[in-house]
C-alpha positions as CSV (number, residue, x, y, z in Angstrom):
1,M,4.9,-16.5,-17.2
2,G,3.1,-14.8,-19.9
3,Y,1.8,-11.0,-19.4
4,I,3.9,-8.8,-18.4
5,R,2.8,-5.3,-16.6
6,E,5.7,-2.9,-17.8
7,P,6.9,0.4,-15.8
8,S,4.7,3.5,-16.2
9,V,6.2,5.7,-14.1
10,S,9.8,4.5,-13.7
11,G,12.1,7.5,-14.9
12,S,9.4,9.8,-13.2
13,F,8.2,8.6,-10.1
14,Y,11.5,7.1,-9.3
15,P,15.0,6.4,-11.4
16,D,14.5,3.9,-14.2
17,N,18.8,3.1,-13.6
18,P,18.4,0.0,-11.7
19,S,22.2,1.1,-10.0
20,T,20.5,4.6,-9.1
21,L,17.4,3.2,-7.8
22,K,19.1,0.7,-5.4
23,K,21.6,3.5,-4.1
24,T,18.5,6.1,-3.6
25,I,15.9,3.3,-1.8
26,E,18.8,2.1,0.6
27,R,19.6,5.7,1.3
28,Y,15.9,6.2,2.5
29,L,16.5,3.0,4.6
30,E,19.1,4.0,6.3
31,N,18.0,7.5,7.0
32,A,14.5,5.4,8.3
33,R,15.6,4.8,12.0
34,I,12.9,3.2,13.8
35,E,12.5,1.4,17.5
36,K,12.5,-2.2,17.4
37,I,9.2,-3.7,17.0
38,E,7.9,-6.7,19.0
39,G,5.6,-8.9,17.0
40,D,5.4,-9.6,13.1
41,V,4.5,-7.2,11.2
42,V,0.9,-8.4,9.3
43,G,0.2,-5.0,7.5
44,I,1.6,-1.8,5.8
45,V,0.2,1.7,5.1
46,S,2.3,3.0,2.7
47,P,2.1,6.6,0.3
48,H,2.9,6.5,-3.5
49,A,3.9,10.0,-4.6
50,G,7.2,10.4,-6.7
51,Y,10.2,9.3,-4.8
52,M,11.6,12.9,-4.0
53,Y,8.5,14.1,-2.1
54,S,7.5,10.8,-0.4
55,G,10.0,8.0,-0.7
56,Q,11.8,8.8,2.7
57,V,8.4,8.7,4.5
58,A,7.7,5.4,2.5
59,A,10.8,4.0,4.0
60,Y,10.0,3.7,7.6
61,G,7.0,1.0,6.8
62,F,9.7,-1.0,4.6
63,K,12.3,-1.0,7.8
64,A,10.0,-2.3,9.3
65,I,10.1,-5.7,7.1
66,L,13.5,-5.7,6.2
67,G,15.2,-8.6,5.5
68,K,12.0,-10.5,7.0
69,R,10.6,-13.4,5.1
70,Y,7.0,-13.1,3.6
71,D,6.0,-15.6,0.7
72,T,3.4,-13.1,-0.7
73,V,2.7,-9.6,-0.7
74,V,-1.0,-8.7,-1.5
75,I,-0.9,-4.8,-2.4
76,I,-3.8,-2.7,-2.2
77,A,-4.2,0.7,-4.2
78,P,-6.2,2.9,-5.4
79,S,-7.2,4.2,-8.8
80,H,-6.2,7.1,-10.5
81,R,-7.1,6.9,-14.0
82,L,-10.0,4.9,-14.3
83,Y,-13.3,4.5,-12.4
84,F,-14.7,1.2,-11.8
85,Q,-17.0,-0.6,-9.4
86,K,-15.2,-3.6,-8.4
87,I,-11.1,-4.5,-7.3
88,A,-8.9,-5.3,-10.5
89,I,-6.7,-8.3,-9.6
90,M,-4.1,-9.1,-12.2
91,D,-4.4,-12.7,-11.7
92,R,-1.3,-14.0,-14.2
93,G,2.3,-12.7,-15.1
94,G,4.3,-10.3,-13.3
95,Y,5.3,-6.6,-12.9
96,R,8.5,-5.2,-14.1
97,T,10.4,-2.8,-12.5
98,P,13.9,-1.8,-12.9
99,F,15.4,-4.5,-10.9
100,G,13.4,-7.3,-12.5
101,V,10.1,-9.0,-12.8
102,V,8.0,-10.0,-9.6
103,S,5.8,-13.0,-10.4
104,V,1.9,-13.2,-9.6
105,D,1.3,-15.4,-6.6
106,E,-1.4,-17.0,-9.4
107,E,-2.7,-19.3,-7.2
108,L,-3.8,-17.3,-4.3
109,A,-5.1,-14.7,-7.2
110,E,-6.9,-17.6,-8.3
111,K,-8.7,-18.4,-5.5
112,I,-9.4,-14.4,-4.3
113,L,-11.0,-13.8,-7.8
114,S,-13.1,-16.9,-8.0
115,S,-14.3,-16.7,-4.2
116,N,-15.9,-13.5,-4.9
117,M,-17.0,-12.1,-8.3
118,R,-19.0,-9.7,-7.3
119,V,-16.3,-7.4,-5.8
120,F,-13.4,-9.0,-7.7
121,E,-12.7,-8.6,-11.3
122,S,-9.7,-9.7,-13.7
123,N,-8.9,-6.4,-15.1
124,Y,-5.4,-5.8,-16.7
125,E,-6.4,-2.3,-17.9
126,A,-6.8,-0.8,-14.4
127,H,-3.2,-1.6,-13.8
128,L,-1.7,0.0,-16.9
129,G,-0.6,3.7,-16.4
130,E,-1.2,3.4,-12.5
131,H,1.3,4.7,-10.0
132,S,-0.2,3.7,-6.7
133,L,0.4,0.1,-7.0
134,E,3.6,0.0,-9.2
135,V,6.2,2.6,-6.8
136,Q,5.6,0.1,-3.8
137,I,7.5,-2.7,-5.6
138,P,10.9,-1.2,-6.3
139,F,10.7,-0.9,-2.2
140,L,9.7,-4.6,-1.7
141,Q,12.5,-5.9,-4.2
142,V,15.2,-4.3,-1.8
143,V,14.0,-5.5,1.5
144,L,12.6,-8.7,0.7
145,K,14.2,-10.6,-1.9
146,E,12.3,-13.7,-2.9
147,F,8.3,-13.0,-3.4
148,K,5.2,-12.9,-5.2
149,I,2.5,-10.5,-5.0
150,V,-1.0,-10.1,-5.6
151,P,-1.8,-6.7,-7.3
152,M,-5.2,-4.9,-6.5
153,I,-6.2,-1.4,-7.7
154,M,-9.6,-0.7,-5.6
155,G,-12.0,1.2,-7.8
156,A,-15.4,2.1,-6.0
157,Q,-14.3,3.0,-2.2
158,R,-17.5,1.8,0.1
159,R,-17.9,-0.1,3.2
160,E,-20.0,-2.8,0.8
161,I,-16.7,-3.4,-1.4
162,W,-14.2,-3.5,1.5
163,T,-16.5,-5.7,4.0
164,E,-16.8,-8.0,1.2
165,A,-13.1,-8.0,-0.4
166,K,-11.5,-8.8,3.5
167,D,-13.3,-11.6,4.2
168,S,-13.2,-13.0,0.7
169,I,-9.3,-13.0,0.9
170,F,-9.4,-14.1,4.5
171,S,-11.3,-17.2,3.5
172,A,-8.7,-17.8,0.4
173,L,-6.2,-17.9,2.7
174,K,-7.6,-20.1,5.2
175,G,-5.4,-23.1,5.9
176,E,-2.6,-21.6,3.3
177,T,0.8,-22.1,5.0
178,K,1.9,-18.9,3.2
179,K,3.6,-16.1,5.2
180,V,1.4,-13.0,3.6
181,L,2.1,-9.0,4.0
182,F,-0.7,-6.9,3.6
183,L,0.4,-3.7,1.8
184,A,-2.3,-0.6,1.6
185,S,-1.0,2.3,-0.8
186,T,-2.3,5.8,0.0
187,D,-1.9,9.4,0.1
188,L,-3.0,11.3,2.9
189,S,-5.1,15.0,2.5
190,H,-4.3,16.8,-0.8
191,Y,-3.1,20.6,-1.6
192,Y,-4.4,22.0,1.4
193,P,-2.5,25.1,3.8
194,Y,0.3,23.4,5.8
195,E,-1.5,23.8,9.1
196,K,-4.7,22.5,7.3
197,A,-3.2,19.5,6.1
198,L,-1.9,18.9,9.5
199,M,-5.1,18.7,11.2
200,L,-7.0,16.4,8.9
201,D,-4.2,14.3,8.4
202,K,-4.1,13.9,12.1
203,I,-7.3,12.3,12.2
204,V,-5.7,9.2,10.6
205,V,-2.6,9.3,12.7
206,R,-5.0,9.2,15.9
207,H,-7.5,6.0,14.5
208,I,-4.1,3.9,13.2
209,E,-2.0,4.6,16.6
210,S,-5.8,3.9,18.5
211,F,-6.3,0.3,16.4
212,D,-9.8,2.2,16.2
213,V,-11.1,0.0,13.1
214,E,-14.8,1.5,13.3
215,G,-13.6,5.0,13.7
216,I,-11.2,4.9,10.3
217,Q,-14.2,3.7,8.5
218,K,-16.7,6.0,9.8
219,D,-14.2,9.2,9.3
220,F,-13.6,8.5,5.5
221,E,-17.7,7.7,4.6
222,S,-18.3,10.9,6.5
223,E,-15.1,12.8,4.7
224,T,-13.5,13.5,8.0
225,Y,-10.0,12.7,6.7
226,E,-8.8,12.4,3.2
227,A,-7.2,9.6,1.8
228,C,-7.3,8.8,-2.1
229,G,-6.5,5.0,-1.0
230,G,-8.7,4.8,2.1
231,G,-10.4,2.1,1.3
232,P,-7.1,0.3,0.8
233,M,-6.1,1.1,4.1
234,I,-9.3,-0.1,5.8
235,T,-9.0,-3.3,4.0
236,V,-5.6,-3.5,5.2
237,M,-6.5,-3.0,8.6
238,L,-9.5,-5.1,9.2
239,L,-7.6,-8.0,7.4
240,S,-4.8,-7.2,9.6
241,Q,-7.0,-7.3,12.6
242,M,-8.8,-10.4,11.4
243,F,-5.1,-12.1,10.8
244,G,-4.1,-11.2,14.5
245,A,-2.9,-8.0,14.6
246,T,-3.4,-6.1,18.0
247,K,-1.8,-2.4,17.5
248,G,-1.2,0.1,14.6
249,L,2.3,2.1,14.7
250,V,2.3,5.3,13.0
251,L,6.1,5.3,12.4
252,K,6.8,8.4,10.1
253,Y,4.2,11.0,9.0
254,A,5.3,14.5,6.6
255,N,4.0,16.3,4.2
256,S,5.5,17.7,0.9
257,G,5.5,20.9,2.1
258,D,8.4,19.3,4.2
259,V,10.2,18.2,1.1
260,S,9.5,21.3,-1.0
261,G,9.2,24.3,1.7
262,D,6.4,25.6,-0.2
263,K,3.8,25.0,2.7
264,S,0.6,26.9,0.5
265,A,-0.8,23.5,-1.1
266,V,0.3,20.3,0.4
267,V,0.0,16.5,0.2
268,G,0.0,14.1,3.0
269,Y,2.2,11.1,3.5
270,L,2.1,8.9,6.4
271,S,4.0,5.2,7.2
272,A,2.2,2.8,9.4
273,V,2.4,-1.0,10.2
274,F,-0.2,-3.2,11.9
275,V,1.4,-5.6,14.3
276,R,0.6,-9.0,16.0
């Protein structure tokens, strides 16, 4: 398999004991009660804080794909550690979690990487120590069982980046028989008082629920709302639309104040799906 990206936040953001981790995720999934979703889930928006804070919110989106079959999950997450201009693809090897290694879909990763070197680069350093993508994988391992990933870390979050990225990913998947899920990793507003956070985060909720693809882009560019993974979220929304999604469903919203009780400076979390 080659290069294995070892876990960097196992034991801090989520339990490092496989049995404890499985029980934790299963408890979150059991507590996540959602109505039956008519149609196919094409994309997911999921938070990436420590499970203590955002795990229950994340479970709602993963509950929507529990028991479904996807061959590959394209995960797009923001960079918190490094700043770079492109989207860093890990195109070989796999990601390890306490549950074991999830393999990279090397064939698809290479097709995407080679389709547009202006936007994509093979960059493993960007993945080291980055939590935003890693924390999604244990949930996927519980709800999907067998799958591969194309792990991407987005550096610069600009319209030209996400526009070219979605076009290149779409082209790479043309004619593919694989069933692919797109997953965006993002938290929302950071460290505002509770009521201010609700006001900002409701802008994202509104855009997703109305499937307002242009609105969510314009308001991100004008900083009308905040999302550390706004670029990944927009990319996944655009891709979902290109692959037939016609509606967005916000399954759960909460913030860190709902968990800790400290509402003086909170972080917003949202779980949503795009459905065709």
